[in-house]
VOBA-1610 file (N, C-alpha, C; in pm, whole numbers, padded with zeros to 5 digits, always signed):
BEGIN
Met-04831+06592+03206Met-04840+06534+03342Met-04702+06539+03407Lys-04691+06612+03517Lys-04562+06630+03584Lys-04525+06504+03661Asn-04397+06465+03650Asn-04348+06345+03716Asn-04244+06384+03820Asn-04285+06387+03945Asn-04193+06422+04054Asn-04138+06300+04126Gly-04158+06183+04065Gly-04112+06062+04131Gly-04207+06020+04242Val-04161+05929+04325Val-04245+05877+04432Val-04156+05814+04539Asp-04202+05814+04662Asp-04127+05752+04772Asp-04186+05616+04807Ile-04097+05518+04824Ile-04136+05387+04876Ile-04064+05372+05009Gly-04138+05394+05116Gly-04073+05397+05246Gly-03968+05506+05247Lys-03846+05469+05282Lys-03736+05567+05289Lys-03663+05583+05156Val-03706+05511+05054Val-03638+05512+04924Val-03712+05603+04826His-03640+05700+04768His-03702+05791+04671His-03671+05745+04530Leu-03775+05741+04446Leu-03759+05711+04305Leu-03771+05842+04228Ala-03674+05868+04140Ala-03673+05993+04065Ala-03785+06000+03962Ser-03831+05884+03915Ser-03943+05876+03822Ser-04045+05778+03875Asn-04172+05803+03845Asn-04276+05711+03893Asn-04307+05600+03793Ala-04223+05585+03691Ala-04235+05473+03597Ala-04122+05375+03626Val-04157+05250+03657Val-04056+05150+03695Val-04062+05033+03597Phe-03949+04962+03586Phe-03937+04851+03493Phe-03971+04720+03563Ala-04065+04647+03507Ala-04118+04527+03572Ala-04017+04413+03578Pro-04024+04332+03685Pro-03946+04207+03688Pro-04014+04105+03598Met-03939+04052+03501Met-03995+03954+03407Met-03895+03842+03385Ala-03932+03722+03423Ala-03842+03608+03406Ala-03804+03591+03260Gly-03674+03589+03233Gly-03625+03571+03097Gly-03617+03699+03015Tyr-03661+03811+03072Tyr-03661+03937+02999Tyr-03589+04051+03072Ser-03615+04066+03202Ser-03553+04178+03274Ser-03414+04138+03324Asp-03330+04102+03227Asp-03193+04063+03258Asp-03107+04186+03281Leu-02980+04161+03310Leu-02887+04268+03344Leu-02884+04380+03240Gly-02875+04342+03112Gly-02866+04442+03006Gly-02996+04520+02988Ala-03108+04451+02996Ala-03237+04518+02982Ala-03257+04618+03096Arg-03218+04579+03216Arg-03234+04670+03330Arg-03142+04791+03318Tyr-03022+04769+03268Tyr-02931+04883+03248Tyr-02994+04984+03153Leu-03051+04934+03044Leu-03112+05023+02946Leu-03232+05096+03006Ala-03313+05024+03083Ala-03430+05088+03145Ala-03386+05204+03234Arg-03279+05184+03311Arg-03231+05292+03398Arg-03165+05403+03318Leu-03092+05367+03214Leu-03028+05467+03128Leu-03132+05561+03069Tyr-03249+05506+03039Tyr-03357+05585+02981Tyr-03450+05648+03085Gly-03418+05632+03212Gly-03491+05707+03314Gly-03589+05632+03401Ala-03594+05499+03394Ala-03683+05424+03484Ala-03647+05454+03629Gly-03747+05471+03713Gly-03721+05508+03851Gly-03672+05393+03938Leu-03700+05270+03895Leu-03661+05153+03974Leu-03654+05032+03882Thr-03558+04945+03908Thr-03550+04817+03839Thr-03549+04705+03943Tyr-03594+04588+03898Tyr-03607+04471+03986Tyr-03528+04354+03928Ser-03481+04269+04015Ser-03423+04143+03969Ser-03532+04060+03904Glu-03493+03961+03826Glu-03590+03861+03784Glu-03638+03789+03910Met-03748+03718+03900Met-03806+03650+04014Met-03707+03549+04074Val-03683+03562+04204Val-03582+03482+04274Val-03650+03391+04377Ser-03615+03265+04375Ser-03670+03169+04470Ser-03611+03190+04610Ala-03697+03206+04709Ala-03650+03218+04847Ala-03574+03092+04888Lys-03627+02974+04850Lys-03559+02849+04884Lys-03425+02839+04813Gly-03418+02885+04689Gly-03292+02883+04615Gly-03184+02964+04685Leu-03223+03078+04743Leu-03127+03159+04817Leu-03080+03087+04943Ile-03172+03028+05012Ile-03139+02959+05137Ile-03045+02842+05112Tyr-03066+02771+05001Tyr-02982+02655+04968Tyr-02859+02693+04885Glu-02835+02824+04873Glu-02715+02878+04808Glu-02700+02829+04664Asn-02812+02826+04592Asn-02810+02790+04451Asn-02739+02900+04372Lys-02635+02864+04298Lys-02552+02963+04229Lys-02628+03036+04119Glu-02715+02965+04047Glu-02794+03031+03941Glu-02892+03131+04002Thr-02945+03096+04120Thr-03035+03188+04190Thr-02960+03314+04231Glu-02842+03295+04288Glu-02762+03410+04332Glu-02724+03499+04214Lys-02701+03438+04098Lys-02663+03515+03979Lys-02773+03613+03938Leu-02898+03575+03963Leu-03011+03661+03927Leu-03012+03792+04006Leu-02942+03795+04118Leu-02942+03915+04203Leu-02834+04015+04165Glu-02745+03978+04074Glu-02640+04071+04033Glu-02701+04191+03964Lys-02644+04308+03989Lys-02700+04430+03933Lys-02592+04510+03862Thr-02636+04607+03782Thr-02543+04693+03711Thr-02507+04813+03798Glu-02405+04885+03756Glu-02353+04996+03836Glu-02448+05115+03846Ile-02547+05124+03758Ile-02637+05240+03764Ile-02774+05205+03826Glu-02789+05084+03876Glu-02916+05046+03938Glu-02919+05085+04085Lys-02958+05207+04107Lys-02972+05261+04242Lys-03089+05359+04240Pro-03200+05328+04303Pro-03226+05209+04386Pro-03253+05083+04303Tyr-03245+04970+04371Tyr-03260+04840+04307Tyr-03341+04749+04400Ala-03434+04673+04341Ala-03520+04584+04419Ala-03495+04439+04383Ala-03502+04352+04482Ala-03496+04208+04459Ala-03638+04155+04475Gln-03684+04079+04374Gln-03817+04019+04386Gln-03804+03872+04426Leu-03866+03837+04537Leu-03862+03700+04589Leu-03998+03634+04572Phe-03996+03501+04556Phe-04122+03427+04561Phe-04107+03310+04657Gly-04217+03278+04724Gly-04219+03169+04820Gly-04355+03168+04888Ser-04385+03060+04956Ser-04514+03050+05025Ser-04498+03028+05175Ser-04375+03028+05221Ser-04347+03006+05363Ser-04292+03134+05426Pro-04359+03188+05529Pro-04305+03305+05598Pro-04164+03282+05651Glu-04138+03161+05700Glu-04006+03130+05754Glu-03899+03137+05645Cys-03929+03082+05528Cys-03834+03085+05416Cys-03810+03228+05369Ile-03917+03305+05359Ile-03903+03444+05316Ile-03816+03522+05415His-03839+03499+05544His-03760+03569+05646His-03611+03536+05631Lys-03580+03409+05615Lys-03440+03368+05599Lys-03379+03424+05472Ala-03456+03420+05364Ala-03406+03467+05235Ala-03375+03616+05237Val-03464+03694+05297Val-03440+03839+05306Val-03313+03867+05385Gly-03291+03789+05489Gly-03169+03806+05568Gly-03043+03771+05494Leu-03054+03694+05386Leu-02939+03652+05307Leu-02913+03741+05186Leu-03001+03836+05161Leu-02983+03923+05044Leu-02855+04005+05058Pro-02780+04020+04950Pro-02654+04095+04957Pro-02677+04246+04972Lys-02571+04315+05006Lys-02578+04461+05012Lys-02606+04517+04873Gly-02658+04637+04868Gly-02686+04697+04740Gly-02829+04677+04694Ile-02906+04603+04772Ile-03047+04585+04741Ile-03127+04676+04834Asp-03204+04766+04775Asp-03270+04871+04852Asp-03414+04838+04890Ile-03478+04753+04811Ile-03619+04721+04832Ile-03638+04570+04812Val-03725+04510+04892Val-03761+04369+04875Val-03904+04364+04824Asp-03925+04300+04709Asp-04058+04285+04653Asp-04100+04138+04662Ile-04221+04115+04706Ile-04273+03979+04717Ile-04369+03953+04601Asn-04345+03847+04526Asn-04428+03814+04411Asn-04555+03741+04455Met-04668+03803+04429Met-04798+03741+04453Met-04883+03751+04326Gly-04814+03754+04211Gly-04885+03771+04086Gly-04849+03674+03976Cys-04736+03603+03989Cys-04692+03515+03881Cys-04799+03410+03852Pro-04843+03397+03724Pro-04948+03301+03691Pro-04896+03166+03644Ala-04763+03148+03636Ala-04707+03025+03580Ala-04752+02902+03660Pro-04797+02797+03593Pro-04845+02677+03662Pro-04744+02618+03760Lys-04615+02617+03722Lys-04515+02555+03810Lys-04496+02634+03939Ile-04529+02763+03937Ile-04522+02845+04058Ile-04650+02829+04139Val-04762+02838+04071Val-04893+02830+04137Val-04915+02697+04207Lys-04869+02587+04146Lys-04894+02455+04205Lys-04826+02437+04340Asn-04725+02521+04367Asn-04656+02517+04497Asn-04714+02617+04597Gly-04826+02679+04559Gly-04889+02775+04649Gly-04821+02910+04648Glu-04739+02936+04546Glu-04662+03060+04538Glu-04721+03151+04431Gly-04663+03271+04415Gly-04709+03363+04313Gly-04856+03399+04333Ser-04935+03394+04225Ser-05074+03438+04233Ser-05162+03346+04318Ala-05113+03227+04353Ala-05190+03139+04442Ala-05212+03205+04578Leu-05122+03295+04617Leu-05134+03362+04746Leu-05253+03456+04752Leu-05308+03492+04636Leu-05425+03579+04634Leu-05547+03509+04696Met-05541+03378+04707Met-05651+03303+04767Met-05640+03293+04919Asp-05529+03348+04974Asp-05510+03339+05119Asp-05453+03471+05172Pro-05539+03572+05190Pro-05492+03703+05237Pro-05418+03699+05370Val-05457+03607+05457Val-05390+03597+05588Val-05245+03554+05569Leu-05222+03449+05489Leu-05086+03403+05462Leu-05007+03511+05390Ala-05071+03583+05299Ala-05003+03691+05228Ala-04950+03794+05328Gly-05032+03828+05427Gly-04988+03922+05530Gly-04875+03867+05615Glu-04883+03739+05648Glu-04777+03676+05729Glu-04644+03675+05655Ile-04648+03653+05524Ile-04525+03653+05444Ile-04462+03792+05443Val-04545+03894+05425Val-04493+04031+05426Val-04437+04067+05564Ala-04507+04030+05669Ala-04459+04057+05805Ala-04323+03992+05829Ala-04305+03871+05776Ala-04178+03800+05791Ala-04067+03874+05717Ala-04098+03926+05598Ala-03997+03999+05521Ala-03961+04131+05589Val-04063+04199+05642Val-04040+04327+05710Val-03952+04308+05832Ser-03973+04199+05904Ser-03897+04176+06028Ser-03753+04133+06003Ala-03720+04098+05878Ala-03587+04044+05850Ala-03483+04149+05815Ser-03526+04271+05780Ser-03429+04377+05748Ser-03498+04511+05758Asp-03421+04619+05737Asp-03481+04753+05742Asp-03516+04804+05603Arg-03511+04717+05502Arg-03548+04758+05367Arg-03700+04767+05354Pro-03750+04862+05275Pro-03894+04864+05247Pro-03935+04735+05176Val-04052+04686+05208Val-04106+04565+05144Val-04228+04604+05061Thr-04231+04557+04938Thr-04344+04584+04849Thr-04401+04451+04799Val-04518+04458+04737Val-04584+04338+04687Val-04636+04363+04546Lys-04615+04266+04457Lys-04674+04271+04324Lys-04781+04162+04316Met-04900+04201+04273Met-05012+04107+04271Met-05098+04128+04147Arg-05193+04037+04128Arg-05296+04051+04025Arg-05429+04084+04092Leu-05534+04099+04012Leu-05665+04134+04067Leu-05724+04022+04152Gly-05689+03898+04116Gly-05742+03783+04187Gly-05699+03658+04115Phe-05740+03543+04164Phe-05699+03416+04104Phe-05795+03377+03991Ala-05914+03334+04025Ala-06012+03296+03923Ala-06073+03421+03861Met-06110+03411+03736Met-06169+03523+03664Met-06291+03577+03738Gly-06288+03707+03768Gly-06401+03771+03835Gly-06398+03762+03986Asp-06307+03682+04042Asp-06297+03667+04188Asp-06201+03773+04240Phe-06250+03896+04250Phe-06167+04010+04287Phe-06121+03999+04433Ala-05990+03992+04452Ala-05935+03974+04587Ala-05824+04072+04619Ala-05779+04147+04520Ala-05661+04231+04539Ala-05681+04338+04646Asp-05803+04391+04659Asp-05826+04493+04762Asp-05807+04435+04902Thr-05858+04314+04923Thr-05844+04249+05054Thr-05698+04212+05081Val-05631+04158+04980Val-05490+04121+04996Val-05406+04246+05020Ala-05434+04353+04948Ala-05359+04477+04966Ala-05374+04532+05107Lys-05495+04526+05161Lys-05516+04570+05300Lys-05436+04485+05397Ser-05433+04354+05371Ser-05361+04262+05459Ser-05212+04290+05459Val-05154+04311+05339Val-05009+04333+05334Val-04973+04472+05384Glu-05062+04570+05365Glu-05037+04703+05422Glu-05032+04695+05575Lys-05127+04624+05633Lys-05130+04607+05778Lys-05005+04536+05828Ala-04949+04446+05745Ala-04830+04370+05783Ala-04701+04451+05765Gly-04712+04569+05705Gly-04594+04655+05695Gly-04544+04685+05555Ala-04617+04644+05452Ala-04575+04673+05315Ala-04573+04824+05291Ser-04474+04869+05215Ser-04458+05012+05187Ser-04522+05055+05055Ala-04555+04958+04969Ala-04620+04988+04841Ala-04671+04858+04781Val-04767+04870+04689Val-04816+04753+04616Val-04820+04787+04467Thr-04801+04684+04386Thr-04820+04697+04242Thr-04932+04601+04204Val-05025+04650+04122Val-05138+04567+04081Val-05141+04555+03929His-05126+04431+03882His-05145+04401+03740His-05295+04381+03721Gly-05353+04456+03627Gly-05497+04459+03614Gly-05562+04342+03544Arg-05510+04221+03565Arg-05571+04100+03512Arg-05579+03996+03624Tyr-05665+03897+03602Tyr-05673+03783+03694Tyr-05573+03677+03651Arg-05537+03590+03743Arg-05443+03484+03709Arg-05496+03401+03593Glu-05623+03373+03593Glu-05684+03289+03490Glu-05667+03348+03349Gln-05655+03481+03340Gln-05638+03547+03211Gln-05497+03533+03156Met-05402+03501+03243Met-05260+03504+03205Met-05230+03643+03149Tyr-05200+03655+03018Tyr-05170+03786+02959Tyr-05270+03824+02849Ala-05386+03756+02849Ala-05488+03782+02747Ala-05583+03892+02795Gly-05660+03945+02701Gly-05758+04046+02736Gly-05694+04180+02770Thr-05772+04269+02824Thr-05721+04402+02860Thr-05728+04419+03011Val-05650+04513+03061Val-05647+04537+03206Val-05774+04609+03249Asp-05811+04587+03374Asp-05930+04650+03432Asp-05882+04765+03521Arg-05884+04886+03467Arg-05835+05002+03541Arg-05928+05037+03657Asp-06056+05010+03643Asp-06149+05039+03753Asp-06116+04955+03876Lys-06079+04830+03853Lys-06044+04743+03967Lys-05911+04787+04030Ile-05818+04833+03947Ile-05692+04885+04002Ile-05722+05006+04091Arg-05811+05094+04043Arg-05849+05210+04124Arg-05912+05165+04256Ala-05992+05060+04253Ala-06055+05011+04375Ala-05950+04967+04478Val-05843+04908+04431Val-05735+04869+04522Val-05666+04993+04576Arg-05642+05088+04488Arg-05577+05213+04531Arg-05658+05281+04641Glu-05789+05277+04627Glu-05876+05341+04726Glu-05886+05262+04857Ala-05842+05137+04853Ala-05852+05051+04973Ala-05732+05067+05065Val-05622+05125+05016Val-05500+05134+05096Val-05448+05277+05101Asn-05356+05299+05193Asn-05296+05432+05210Asn-05150+05437+05168Ile-05099+05325+05117Ile-04961+05321+05067Ile-04961+05341+04916Pro-04847+05381+04857Pro-04843+05402+04712Pro-04879+05277+04633Leu-04953+05296+04525Leu-04989+05185+04436Leu-04934+05214+04297Phe-04869+05112+04239Phe-04821+05119+04101Phe-04914+05034+04015Ala-04962+05093+03907Ala-05053+05023+03816Ala-04974+04957+03705Asn-05010+04834+03671Asn-04932+04755+03576Asn-05024+04692+03472Gly-04978+04696+03347Gly-05048+04627+03239Gly-05090+04719+03125Asp-05054+04680+03003Asp-05098+04749+02881Asp-05049+04893+02869Val-04935+04924+02928Val-04876+05057+02909Val-04765+05044+02805Arg-04792+05096+02686Arg-04696+05084+02576Arg-04657+05219+02517Thr-04734+05322+02550Thr-04708+05456+02498Thr-04725+05558+02610Phe-04682+05681+02581Phe-04700+05787+02680Phe-04848+05811+02706Ala-04929+05801+02601Ala-05074+05818+02617Ala-05131+05710+02709Asp-05080+05586+02696Asp-05123+05478+02786Asp-05087+05510+02930Tyr-04967+05565+02949Tyr-04920+05603+03084Tyr-05015+05707+03144Glu-05046+05810+03066Glu-05134+05916+03116Glu-05274+05861+03149Lys-05324+05775+03063Lys-05457+05717+03085Lys-05458+05631+03211Met-05352+05551+03229Met-05344+05466+03347Met-05339+05550+03474Met-05256+05653+03474Met-05244+05739+03591Met-05376+05809+03622Thr-05440+05861+03520Thr-05564+05937+03538Thr-05678+05848+03586Glu-05693+05730+03523Glu-05809+05646+03552Glu-05794+05563+03679Thr-05672+05542+03725Thr-05653+05460+03846Thr-05617+05543+03969Gly-05566+05664+03949Gly-05520+05743+04062Gly-05393+05689+04123Ala-05320+05607+04047Ala-05199+05542+04097Ala-05088+05643+04122Ala-04994+05604+04208Ala-04876+05687+04235Ala-04774+05674+04123Gly-04783+05563+04048Gly-04689+05539+03940Gly-04733+05420+03858Val-04654+05388+03757Val-04684+05272+03672Val-04564+05179+03668Met-04593+05051+03650Met-04488+04952+03624Met-04506+04908+03479Ile-04398+04915+03402Ile-04402+04880+03261Ile-04314+04759+03235Gly-04370+04659+03169Gly-04295+04538+03139Gly-04278+04519+02991Arg-04365+04438+02930Arg-04352+04405+02788Arg-04357+04530+02700Gly-04429+04633+02742Gly-04440+04755+02663Gly-04310+04832+02649Ala-04212+04801+02736Ala-04083+04871+02729Ala-03979+04794+02650Leu-04001+04665+02626Leu-03902+04584+02558Leu-03881+04635+02416Gly-03757+04667+02384Gly-03725+04722+02253Gly-03766+04867+02239His-03822+04924+02344His-03872+05062+02340His-03848+05130+02475Tyr-03724+05124+02522Tyr-03690+05180+02652Tyr-03703+05331+02654Ala-03708+05393+02535Ala-03726+05538+02526Ala-03857+05583+02590Leu-03951+05492+02610Leu-04075+05526+02678Leu-04048+05580+02817Phe-03950+05523+02885Phe-03913+05570+03019Phe-03860+05714+03013Ala-03783+05745+02909Ala-03729+05880+02894Ala-03841+05981+02870Glu-03938+05942+02789Glu-04051+06030+02761Glu-04129+06060+02888Ile-04149+05957+02970Ile-04222+05975+03096Ile-04141+06059+03195Ala-04010+06034+03199Ala-03923+06107+03292Ala-03893+06248+03245Gly-03921+06277+03118Gly-03895+06410+03064Gly-03749+06436+03036Ile-03676+06331+02993Ile-03535+06347+02962Ile-03509+06305+02817Thr-03391+06344+02766Thr-03352+06307+02630Thr-03232+06213+02636Val-03241+06102+02564Val-03131+06006+02557Val-03102+05983+02408Asp-02980+06015+02367Asp-02943+06007+02226Asp-02873+05874+02197Arg-02953+05774+02162Arg-02898+05641+02132Arg-02977+05579+02017Thr-02918+05482+01951Thr-02986+05410+01844Thr-03024+05271+01893Pro-03119+05204+01826Pro-03151+05066+01863Pro-03029+04975+01857Tyr-02941+04998+01761Tyr-02820+04916+01752Tyr-02734+04935+01877Asp-02719+05060+01922Asp-02643+05087+02045Asp-02701+05007+02161Asp-02832+05010+02172Asp-02899+04944+02284Asp-02884+04792+02278Ile-02904+04736+02160Ile-02891+04590+02145Ile-02752+04544+02183Met-02650+04612+02135Met-02513+04569+02161Met-02472+04591+02306Leu-02526+04695+02369Leu-02498+04715+02512Leu-02557+04600+02592Gln-02676+04560+02556Gln-02739+04448+02626Gln-02659+04320+02607Val-02613+04297+02487Val-02529+04179+02458Val-02405+04180+02546Asp-02340+04294+02555Asp-02217+04304+02634Asp-02241+04267+02780Tyr-02353+04312+02836Tyr-02382+04280+02976Tyr-02412+04132+02995Leu-02484+04074+02901Leu-02516+03932+02913Leu-02392+03844+02900Lys-02298+03886+02817Lys-02176+03809+02800Lys-02092+03803+02927Lys-02114+03898+03016Lys-02040+03899+03143Lys-02086+03786+03235Leu-02209+03738+03212Leu-02267+03640+03303Leu-02286+03501+03243Tyr-02309+03495+03111Tyr-02355+03370+03053Tyr-02271+03323+02935Pro-02271+03193+02908Pro-02204+03140+02788Pro-02281+03179+02663Glu-02218+03160+02549Glu-02275+03207+02422Glu-02416+03155+02396Arg-02440+03026+02419Arg-02572+02970+02387Arg-02683+03037+02469Val-02654+03073+02593Val-02753+03140+02677Val-02776+03282+02629Val-02668+03350+02593Val-02679+03487+02541Val-02766+03488+02415Val-02742+03392+02326Val-02820+03383+02202Val-02968+03363+02233Asn-02999+03271+02323Asn-03138+03243+02355Asn-03207+03361+02421Leu-03136+03430+02510Leu-03195+03546+02577Leu-03217+03661+02479Met-03121+03682+02388Met-03129+03796+02297Met-03230+03776+02185Lys-03267+03654+02155Lys-03364+03631+02047Lys-03494+03707+02072Ser-03545+03695+02192Ser-03671+03763+02224Ser-03654+03915+02222His-03539+03962+02270His-03516+04106+02273His-03504+04164+02133Val-03430+04095+02046Val-03414+04144+01909Val-03550+04146+01839Cys-03631+04046+01864Cys-03766+04044+01805Cys-03850+04161+01856Ala-03829+04199+01982Ala-03902+04315+02037Ala-03860+04443+01965Tyr-03731+04457+01939Tyr-03684+04574+01864Tyr-03742+04575+01722Ala-03761+04457+01667Ala-03810+04445+01529Ala-03957+04482+01516Ser-04031+04478+01626Ser-04176+04495+01621Ser-04219+04628+01560Gly-04134+04728+01571Gly-04171+04859+01516Gly-04123+04883+01375Arg-04069+04781+01311Arg-04012+04798+01177Arg-04107+04743+01071Ala-04188+04831+01019Ala-04291+04792+00922Ala-04227+04728+00799Gly-04284+04616+00757Gly-04239+04552+00635Gly-04131+04448+00652Val-04053+04458+00761Val-03942+04363+00779Val-03948+04290+00913Ala-04043+04323+00997Ala-04050+04262+01131Ala-04059+04109+01123Lys-04147+04058+01038Lys-04163+03914+01024Lys-04034+03850+00974Glu-03971+03913+00878Glu-03845+03863+00821Glu-03736+03856+00927Ile-03727+03960+01009Ile-03627+03963+01117Ile-03654+03850+01216Arg-03780+03835+01256Arg-03814+03730+01354Arg-03779+03592+01301Glu-03806+03567+01175Glu-03776+03436+01117Glu-03626+03408+01119Lys-03545+03508+01084Lys-03400+03491+01083Lys-03345+03476+01225Val-03402+03550+01317Val-03358+03542+01456Val-03383+03402+01511His-03500+03347+01487His-03535+03216+01542His-03452+03103+01480Arg-03397+03127+01361Arg-03311+03025+01299Arg-03169+03028+01352Ala-03131+03138+01416Ala-02993+03153+01464Ala-02966+03060+01582Ser-02853+02992+01576Ser-02811+02907+01687Ser-02677+02951+01744Leu-02599+03022+01664Leu-02470+03076+01705Leu-02481+03227+01717Phe-02396+03286+01803Phe-02404+03431+01816Phe-02363+03501+01686Ser-02272+03443+01612Ser-02231+03504+01485Ser-02350+03517+01390Glu-02442+03420+01394Glu-02561+03424+01309Glu-02658+03533+01356Leu-02669+03546+01488Leu-02755+03650+01543Leu-02696+03788+01515Gln-02563+03798+01526Gln-02496+03925+01500Gln-02517+03970+01356Glu-02520+03875+01266Glu-02543+03906+01124Glu-02681+03969+01104Val-02781+03920+01175Val-02915+03978+01169Val-02915+04118+01227Ile-02850+04133+01342Ile-02844+04263+01411Ile-02776+04367+01320Asp-02662+04329+01261Asp-02589+04421+01173Asp-02670+04454+01048Gly-02739+04355+00995Gly-02810+04375+00868Gly-02933+04462+00879Tyr-02997+04464+00997Tyr-03124+04536+01009Tyr-03121+04657+01103Phe-03022+04663+01191Phe-03022+04770+01291Phe-02903+04864+01285Arg-02797+04823+01216Arg-02677+04905+01218Arg-02688+05024+01123
//
C-alpha cells in the first residue's frame, strides 16, 4: 500500500500515519521518537482551553515541542466557543494545526460537558469549531468517537456539523464513549463517517501492526490512521508504514525519551512517566515481560528504574 502522505488544509503530512495525543503518554520524548520513526504528525497532550487563558504554567508546558516536530498540532479541550476562541489566539508560534478534542471518555472531562460529551450536541460542536477557525489561520481538526452511549451513533452528524463550521479533517476512534477502551473498533461505522464528509478522515483504534494499518485503510476508506497505544514501545510501526529504515535499539529509544523528559520534569515525575513506557517496551519480550513490569512498578528512584532498563534492554 503506497503512502503518499495527506494534506490537512494547507499543511502537508509526509506520512498518513499520525501519533495520537494521549494524556500521560504522548510526552515530549515519545513524540520525538514517533517523528524519528516517520509519523506524519504529532500532537500535544490534551490541553485545557481555560488553563491557557488563565496562564497555567503546567498547561503551557504541555505545548512545548521538540525540534523535529514539524508539522505539530495542539489538542485543546473545552465546551465554550468563547474559551476556545481565546485559547487558539494564545497558542504560541510553531503550532501548525489546532485539534479539538471531542472524544475523551474520562469522567472528569465529560462531567464538564467537554470531550466526548460534545457528541451529544452537534450544534455546539460546530460552534466550537467555528470559534477555533475564526481565531487563527491554522487548519482546525476534530478527534471524536462514534457516539456517547453504546449504539447511539452520532459521529456522522457531528462530523457534518464540524465540516460545515470549517474543520479541515476529522479523526474517528471506532468506539463509543461508554466502551472506554474495551471491545473492538467498528470499522463499518468509521467508513460511514468517512462517507458523510468531504474532508480527510483519520481512522483510530486497534492499529498495532502493519497488517492492522492495511485492514483499517481498506475497510474504512480513510485518508490515514491515527495510532496511539499500538505505537508505545513499538515506534518502528511508523517506519514500516512510511517505508523508511531507522537503525535504533529499544535501549536507544528508552534513553532518548528519558533525556527529553529530564529537560522538563523533576526526577519523581520522570520515573512515573517512564514506568508505563518501559512496560510497553517489555510487552514484546516473551518470558520476562511480567518480571520487568513487577520491577518497574517497585521503582521509586530513577536509579532503580535505570537498573531495570540496563538489565533488560542494554
